[in-house]
C-alpha positions as CSV (number, residue, x, y, z in Angstrom):
1,M,82.3,106.6,90.7
2,I,85.7,108.2,91.0
3,R,86.4,110.4,88.0
4,I,90.2,110.6,87.3
5,A,92.2,112.4,84.7
6,L,95.7,111.3,83.9
7,V,98.0,114.0,82.3
8,E,101.0,112.0,81.0
9,D,103.0,112.1,77.7
10,E,104.9,108.8,78.0
11,A,103.0,105.8,76.7
12,V,104.8,103.4,79.1
13,Y,103.5,105.3,82.1
14,V,100.0,105.7,80.6
15,N,99.7,101.9,80.2
16,Q,101.1,101.3,83.7
17,M,98.7,103.8,85.3
18,Q,95.7,102.2,83.5
19,E,96.7,98.8,84.8
20,Y,97.2,100.1,88.3
21,L,93.8,101.8,88.3
22,E,92.1,98.7,87.0
23,R,93.8,96.7,89.8
24,Y,92.9,99.3,92.4
25,S,89.3,99.2,91.2
26,R,89.1,95.4,91.5
27,E,90.7,95.3,95.0
28,S,88.9,98.3,96.5
29,G,85.5,97.9,94.9
30,H,85.5,101.6,93.7
31,K,84.3,102.2,90.2
32,I,86.7,104.4,88.3
33,S,86.4,106.4,85.1
34,L,89.7,107.5,83.4
35,K,90.4,110.2,80.8
36,V,94.0,110.5,79.5
37,Y,95.6,113.7,78.3
38,G,99.0,113.9,76.6
39,D,99.8,117.4,77.8
40,G,98.8,120.2,80.3
41,E,97.4,122.2,77.4
42,D,95.0,119.4,76.4
43,I,93.3,119.1,79.8
44,L,92.9,122.9,80.1
45,E,91.4,123.5,76.6
46,Y,87.9,122.6,77.6
47,Y,88.2,122.2,81.4
48,T,84.8,122.0,83.1
49,G,85.7,120.8,86.6
50,E,84.3,117.3,86.1
51,Y,87.2,115.4,87.7
52,D,87.6,114.2,91.3
53,V,91.3,113.5,91.0
54,I,94.0,114.6,88.5
55,L,97.3,112.7,88.2
56,L,99.8,115.1,86.7
57,D,103.3,114.4,85.3
58,I,105.5,117.4,85.8
59,Q,107.8,117.2,82.7
60,M,105.8,117.4,79.5
61,R,106.6,118.8,76.1
62,F,104.3,121.8,75.8
63,M,102.9,122.7,79.2
64,D,104.5,121.3,82.2
65,G,102.4,119.8,85.0
66,M,103.2,122.5,87.6
67,T,102.0,125.3,85.2
68,A,98.9,123.2,84.3
69,A,98.2,122.7,88.0
70,E,98.4,126.5,88.6
71,K,95.9,127.1,85.9
72,I,93.6,124.3,87.0
73,R,93.5,125.8,90.5
74,E,92.3,129.1,89.0
75,L,89.3,127.2,87.6
76,D,88.8,124.5,90.3
77,R,89.6,124.8,94.0
78,K,88.2,121.4,94.9
79,V,89.8,118.8,92.6
80,I,92.5,116.6,94.2
81,L,95.9,117.1,92.5
82,I,98.6,114.4,92.7
83,F,101.9,114.8,90.9
84,V,103.6,111.7,89.3
85,T,107.2,112.5,88.6
86,N,110.8,111.5,88.9
87,M,111.7,115.1,89.9
88,V,111.2,115.2,93.6
89,Q,112.7,118.7,93.8
90,Y,109.7,120.0,91.8
91,A,107.1,117.8,93.3
92,V,107.6,119.4,96.8
93,R,106.5,122.7,95.3
94,G,103.0,121.2,95.1
95,Y,102.0,123.0,98.3
96,S,101.7,126.2,96.2
97,V,98.8,124.6,94.3
98,D,97.4,122.7,97.2
99,A,98.5,119.3,95.8
100,M,97.5,116.5,98.0
101,D,100.6,114.4,97.4
102,Y,103.1,113.2,94.8
103,I,104.2,109.8,93.5
104,L,107.8,109.1,92.4
105,K,108.7,107.3,89.2
106,P,109.2,104.5,88.7
107,V,105.8,104.0,90.1
108,D,105.3,101.3,92.8
109,Y,101.8,99.9,93.0
110,F,101.8,99.8,96.8
111,M,102.7,103.5,97.0
112,F,100.2,104.3,94.2
113,S,97.4,102.5,96.0
114,Q,98.2,104.3,99.3
115,R,97.9,107.7,97.5
116,L,94.6,106.7,96.0
117,D,93.3,105.5,99.4
118,K,94.2,108.9,100.8
119,A,92.4,110.6,97.9
120,V,89.3,108.5,98.4
121,E,89.2,109.4,102.1
122,K,89.4,113.0,101.2
123,L,86.6,112.7,98.7
124,R,84.4,111.1,101.4
125,E,84.9,114.2,103.6
126,K,83.5,116.3,100.7
127,E,80.4,114.1,100.3
128,D,77.1,115.9,100.5
129,H,74.9,115.8,103.6
130,Y,71.3,114.6,103.4
131,I,68.1,115.3,105.2
132,S,65.1,113.0,105.6
133,L,61.8,114.8,105.1
134,R,58.5,113.1,106.3
135,T,55.9,114.2,103.7
136,K,52.4,113.0,102.9
137,A,53.9,110.9,100.1
138,G,56.3,109.2,102.6
139,I,59.9,109.8,103.7
140,R,62.1,111.6,101.2
141,K,65.9,111.7,101.3
142,V,67.1,115.0,99.9
143,A,70.6,116.3,99.5
144,L,71.2,119.6,101.3
145,S,73.0,121.0,98.2
146,D,69.8,120.5,96.2
147,I,67.7,122.7,98.5
148,L,67.3,126.2,97.1
149,Y,65.3,127.7,100.0
150,I,62.8,126.7,102.7
151,E,59.5,128.6,103.1
152,S,57.3,128.6,106.1
153,R,53.6,128.2,105.3
154,K,51.6,128.4,108.5
155,H,52.5,125.2,110.4
156,Q,54.3,123.6,107.5
157,L,57.7,124.0,105.8
158,C,58.1,123.8,102.1
159,Y,61.6,122.6,101.0
160,V,62.1,124.0,97.5
161,T,64.5,122.3,95.1
162,A,65.2,122.5,91.4
163,Q,63.5,119.1,91.1
164,G,60.3,120.0,93.0
165,E,58.9,120.9,96.4
166,Y,58.6,118.8,99.6
167,V,56.1,119.9,102.3
168,M,56.2,118.6,105.9
169,R,55.0,119.8,109.3
170,S,57.7,121.5,111.2
171,R,58.8,124.8,112.8
172,I,61.1,127.1,110.9
173,S,63.0,127.9,114.1
174,D,63.9,124.2,114.5
175,C,64.9,124.0,110.9
176,E,67.1,127.1,111.2
177,E,69.0,125.7,114.2
178,A,69.6,122.3,112.4
179,L,70.8,123.7,109.1
180,K,72.8,126.8,109.9
181,K,76.1,124.9,110.2
182,F,75.5,123.7,106.6
183,G,75.4,127.1,105.0
184,F,71.7,128.0,105.4
185,Y,70.6,131.4,106.7
186,R,67.2,132.8,107.7
187,V,66.9,135.9,105.7
188,H,63.3,136.6,106.7
189,K,60.9,135.3,109.3
190,G,59.4,133.0,106.7
191,Y,62.4,132.1,104.6
192,I,65.7,130.2,105.0
193,V,68.1,130.2,102.0
194,N,70.9,127.9,101.0
195,M,73.8,130.3,100.6
196,R,75.6,128.1,98.1
197,R,72.5,128.5,95.8
198,V,72.3,132.3,95.9
199,D,73.0,133.7,92.4
200,R,73.2,137.4,93.3
201,I,72.0,139.9,95.8
202,E,70.3,143.1,94.7
203,G,68.9,145.6,97.1
204,D,66.8,143.8,99.6
205,C,66.4,140.7,97.5
206,C,68.6,137.6,97.0
207,H,68.1,135.8,93.7
208,I,68.0,132.0,93.7
209,H,67.2,129.9,90.6
210,G,65.2,132.8,89.0
211,E,63.3,133.6,92.2
212,C,63.6,136.7,94.4
213,I,63.6,136.1,98.2
214,M,63.2,139.2,100.3
215,I,65.8,139.9,103.0
216,S,64.4,141.6,106.1
217,R,65.9,145.0,107.0
218,E,67.1,143.7,110.4
219,K,68.8,140.7,108.7
220,K,70.5,142.4,105.8
221,K,73.8,143.4,107.4
222,E,74.3,140.1,109.2
223,F,73.3,138.1,106.1
224,M,75.9,140.0,103.9
225,Q,78.6,139.2,106.5
226,E,77.6,135.6,106.6
227,M,77.6,135.4,102.7
228,L,81.1,136.8,102.6
229,R,82.3,134.4,105.3
230,Y,80.7,131.5,103.5
231,I,82.3,132.4,100.1
232,G,85.6,132.7,101.8
233,D,85.3,129.2,103.4
234,I,84.6,127.6,100.0
């Protein structure tokens, strides 16, 4: 499901975009959900970051699309922004808000579908990675983003998620090597944490989902550096 917001104040373009999106969904096989906003102020009022793509008109009555895009970027660094406008001189300013592209009015379906293809490809690049865990109950496919931390228990590893725990026979050193490129860090000889799930760090403890994971003294400095680097990357 591709979640799209359309911010447009002209009914003729709202209708056209809806038709184009329905056609694109039929031709591509991608399911699409669409929410329409009549102005930049409307989408920002209760913005929660639920969209994959936002199509923004630049000229609107109350808050123009460029201003709305700037405010959206303060709240959401990941959403794909595409300007839909007849003002190419403003559309090229999109680099300042990391807009993916722009579509000129009057909107041609072929150009529109090309931009959506580009957005879909970009979304694929953001898709989560998964790991297959061989447990006593069978093989479990778990999204890496769901893993809070991994605990070594003798000759077994316990993968702790918000939904439950998965235990399998493995060595923590092998796990550390496989997951470090995905934002996991071994803070202690018995623990690997998912840096994206760290809520805060206090003293020698990192807090994840209400639990305190101890950071070994020799790992503390390097872990803090890795956390800062990871936050900067995202």
